[in-house]
N, C-alpha and C positions, 0 to 999 in steps of 0.2 A: 744680368737679367735672368739667365737660366738658373743661376744659383738661388735666386729668390723664388722662382716658380716651383722648383723641386720640393722644398718643404711645404709650400702651400698646397701642391697637388697631393702630397702624402697625407696631409691633414684632412683634405677633402675626402680621400679614399677611406681614411680611418673613420670619419664622421658618417659616411654612407654605409660602411660596414656595420658600425655600431647601431645605426638606425634600423638596418635590415634585421640585425640580430634581435633587437627589441621587438620588432614587428612579428618575428617568428615565435617569440616566447609569449604565450598567452598569459594574461594576468590570472591569479588564483581566483577561484569561484567562492563567493560567499554562500552562506546557508540558504538564503532566499533564492539565489541563482540556481543552486543545486536542486532545490525543491521544485522550482519552476521547470527545469529540464526533466526532472523525474515525472512530474504530472503530464508532461507532453510526450514522453518517449517510453515510459515503462510498459512493456508488452502485456504484463499481467493486468495492470490497471486499465489499459486501453481495451483489452479483450473483455473485461468485465463491463466497461462502459458500453461496448457494442451489445452485450447481453441485455443491458438495461434498455437500449434502443429497441431491441427485439421485443422486449416486454411492452414497450409503448406501442409498437406496431400491432401487437396482439389485441390492443383495445379496439382497433377498427374492425378486426375480425369478429370480436365478441358481439358487436352491436349490429352485425349484418342481419338483414331479414332473410327468411328462407326463399330460395329461388322458385318462381312459378314453374310448373311442369306443363309442357305442351306435347300432345300426342296426335299423330296423324295416322289414320288407318284406312286401308283399302281392302274391300271384301266383295265377293260375289262376281268377280270378273269371269266371263265365260272363256274356258280354255279349249273347248272342242265344239264342233257344229251340233246343233240340236235339231233332229229331223231334217238334216241337210241344210239347215240355216245357221250361219255363223255370224252372230252379232255380239262381239266381246264386251262392249260397253253398255249394252241395253239394260243389264241388271247390276252394274257396278255400284256398290255402296261406298261412299266417301264420308269419313267422320273425322272432325277436328275437335280435340278435347283440351281444355285449359283448366288446370287444377292448382290450388294454392293451400299450403298448410298454414293455418292461423294459430299463432302461439298465444296462449292465454297466461294470466297471472304474472304479467310483467317479466317474462323470462328474458327478453332482450335487455331490458334495463338492469336486471340483476346480473346478467352475464357481463355487461359493461362495468357495473360497479365492482364485481369480483376482479375483473381485469385491471381496473384502476387501483384497487387495493393491492393486487399482486405487484403492480409497478411500484407502488409506494414502499412495499416491503423490499423489493429489489433495489430501490434507490437507497434505502437505509443500509442495506447490506453492502452496497457499493461504497457508501461513505465509511462503513466500518472497515472494509478492505483497505481503503485509502488510509484510514487512521493507522492500521497495523503496518502497512507497507511503509508509510512515512516514519513510523517508529523504527523500523529496521533500517531505513535510510539514515535516520538521525544517528543511530548507533554506529553505522559505518562511517559517517561523517566525523563523529567524535573519536572513533578509533584512529582515523587518519590524523586528526589534530593531535591526539595523544602520541601517536607514532612519530610525528614531526617534532613534537617537544622532546620526546625521548632521544631522538636522533641528534637534536641540537645539544642536549645535555651530554650525550656520549661524545660528541665531537669536541665540546668545550673541555670535558674532563681529560680527553686524550691530549689535547693541545696543552693543557695545564701540566699534565704529567710529563709530557715531552720536555717542557721547560725545566722541570725538576730533574729529569734525567741529564739534561745538558749541564745543569749546575753540579750534579753529583759527579759527572765525568771531569769537570774542572777541578773539583775537590780531590778526585782520585789522582789526577795528574799532578796536583800540588802536594800529594802525600798526606792529605787530610782525611782520606777515606780508604778503607781496606777494599781489596778486590772482591772478597766474598760479599761485602755489603753492597757494592756496586752491582754485582751479579743479581743479588736478590731484588734490588730496585728495578733493574731492567727486566727481570722475569715477571714482575707484576704488570708490565705493559700488556701481556697477553690477555689479561682480564679486560682491559680497556678496549683492545682490538676486538675481542669477542662481543662485548657489549655494543660496539659500534656496528659490527656486521649484523648482529641480531636486530638492532634498531632499523637498519637499512632494509632487511628482509621484511620486517613487520610493516614498515611504511609502504613498500611495494604491494604487499598482500592486502593491506587496507584499501589502497587505491584500486586494486583489481576488483574487490568486492563492491566498491562504490561505483565503478564504471559498469559493472554488470547490472546493477540496479538502474542505472541511467541508460542502459542499452547503448553504450557509447564504445566505439572501437579506437578511441584515442590512445596512443602509446602512453604507458604509465609515466615515462620521463617527461612527457609534454603536458601532463595533467596535474593540476595542483588545486588545493582548496585552502582557504584561510578563514580564520575566525577567532574570537576570544577563547582562550583555554587557560583560565585562571580562576581564582576564588576570591570573591569580594565579601568579606564578613558583613559589611554594612548593607549589602543587598540580599542577604540570606535569611532575613526574618520571614518565617512562615506564617501565613494567616491561619485562623482557627480551622480545624479539620472539618467542622460542620459546613464551612463555606465551600470546601471542595466537594463535600457530599452533595450539596444542593446543585452546584455547578455540573457535577457529573450526571445527576438525575435529569437535568435539563439538556445536556449536550451529548451524552453517549449514544451513538447511532445504533449500536447493537440492542440497547434498551428500547429505543424507538421502534426498531424492527420487531422486537418481541411484542410491544403494545399494538403495533399495526397488524401483527399476525392475528391478534384477537379479533379485530374488526374484520379481517379477511375471513376468518372462520365463521363469524356470525353471518356474513354475506353469503358464504357458501352454503350454510344451513338453510337460509331463506331460498336460495336457488334450488337446493335439493327438494324442498317442499313444493316449489313451483313446478319443478320437473315431474312431480308426482301427479299433476293435474292432466286432464285430457285435452288434447289439441285436435280440433276437427279439421278435416281436409275438405275444402269447398271446390266443386267441379262444375264446369259448364261445357256443353259441347253442341256442335251443329252437325247434322247428318243430311247427306244428299243420297236419296235412294229412288231411282227412276222406275223401280219394279212395283211400286205401290199401285193398287187398283184405282186409288183415288188420285187423279192427275194433279190435284191441288196440294197433295201432301209429299211432294218430292223433297222439300227442304223442311227440316224439323229442328227444334231446339230442345235441350234437356239440361236439367240441373240436378245435382246430388250433393249430399253431405255425408261424409264418412267419419263416424265417431268411434274411435277404438274403445272397447269395453275393458277398462283397467280393473279386472277382477283379481288377478293374481299379482301382477307387477304394478305396484304403486310407488316404486322407488323407495321401498322401506329401508333397504340397506344403506343407501346414501344418506337418508334422513338421520338414521341412527349414527352413522359414522361421523357426519359433520357435527352432530350434537356433541359427541364425545370429543371431537377435535377442538371444540370451544373450550372445554375444561382443560385439555392438554395445553392449549396455547396460554391459558391463564397460569397454569403451573410453570410453564417455561418462562413467562414474564416475571413471576416471583423469583425464579432461579436467577434470571438475568439481573434483577434488582439486587439480590444478595451478592452476586458476583461483583457488581459495581461497588458496593460498600467494602467488600473484601479487598478489591484492587486498590481503592483509594487509601484504605487504612494501612495496608502493607507498604505501598510506595511512599506514603507520607512518613511512616516510621523510618524507612530507608534514607529519605532525605534528611531527616533529623539526625540520624546516626552519622551520616556523612559530614554534616555541618559540625557536629560535636568532635569528630576526629580531625577535621581540617582546621578548625579555629586555632588550637594550640600550635599546629605546624606553622600556620601563617604568622602567628603572634610571636612565637619563641623559637621553635625547633630549627627552622631554616637559618635564622641568624646565628643561633648557637652553633650549628654544625659548621657554618662558614668560619665563625670566629675560632672554634676549636682547631679546625684544619689549618688556618693561617697561623695561629699561635704555635701549634706543635711543629709546623713546618719551619717557622722562624727559629724556634728553639733547637730543632734538630740541625739546622744549617749552622748554628753557632755552638753546637756541642752540648746543648742543655737538655736534650731528649734523646732517647734511644731510637734505634732503627725500627723496632717493633711498634713503639708509640707513633712514629711517623706513618708507618704503613697502616696501622689501625685507624688513625685519624683520616687518612685518605679514604679508606673503606667505609668508615662511618658517614663521611660526607656524601659519598655516592649513594649509600643506602637511604639516607634521609631525603635527598633530592629525588631519587627514583620513587620512594614511597609517597612523597608529596604529589608527584605526577599521577601515580596510580590512584591516589585518593581523589584527585580532581576528576579523573576519568570515572571513578565510582560515583562521585557526586553528580556529574553531568548525566550519567546513565540513570541514576535515581530520579533526577529531575525529569528526564525524558519519560521514564516510567510513570511518574506522577501525571505528566501531561497526557500520556496515553490513557491512564485510568480515568482522568477527568473528562477526556474527550476533546479537549482543545488546549492550546498553549497558554497556560496560566503563569508559568515561571520561565524566564528566558535562560 
């Protein structure tokens, strides 16, 4: 019975340990998961969102009415006896005054509209910041995928070459290979080791950059991402460039911000004109004065209107400045529109160039490099090729595979730049 329980207990412990290990190893994050974490945790994006909330809060301040002014005055109180009689309250005058500044020419409404226009511009700028930061995040994500693919390739190349070294040592022991040739073959392993170490460092560096954008303190060994990193020629057909132009004009938040800035400038000019008008101050007061000769006039009421005479200051400078700012905003919107077309054109050409370079690699060069390597290796093992041909075939295979991964990275980057130029994700 004990002999039966021991293997069963060992199996249970192994199962529990494997389950715990799987639970401790988090699954790789997809691009959508990485983007969701970024939007929730990136400090720069969150700080800008708080600035947008501040702009919305300023709208309430802009629409506030002026506060009424209340004044209470005490005058005429007797401080010393008069002819030996001291009656301190007999001649005290008490006065309460209430005044209010009346704003004319829709100043409050224009201030509110200017605050709303400012919030709209700030919202567009926040969207533009998110667009640029997500592009940076996408580049870090792609660099991590490329580093993983490069590390996988370097590991496979080293494993493949180790097998060839083992075969070469067998040939040497059998007297079929010279010592100098074996030494040259083993010396080539240094390149494979160097490539593997560089790929490992690049992967850790890419993960660190990605974790920084996510504001995440997860150790790099416990953090991983996953996603497609390949080229599909059947999915690489580009729509006409005019389609991207129109989409960019409709989607780019920096262009919207430039157009909304024109509206803000026009509102500010209207407000400057309104601020040049005169705002009267209306006042009313009640006075109690027991020293009047007429005993019925101890309590009196008064009214007044204070009208500033705007002879010199009619807000001329702000009127002129805001009028100039309208033209400035229009020029900036034209510059933003030109930048949109330039960004779309350049990124579209980069995507086309990347597709043109990747297509022959996918269709011919990868298979050819593998076929040449395997053929020359087989021929060398059977004495039909020289050692130099064998080493060159291995080097050519590595270069073609590595160049293919770099071209995929360039293609993915160009696609991301095109999405950035358009203002939204139009190509996966």
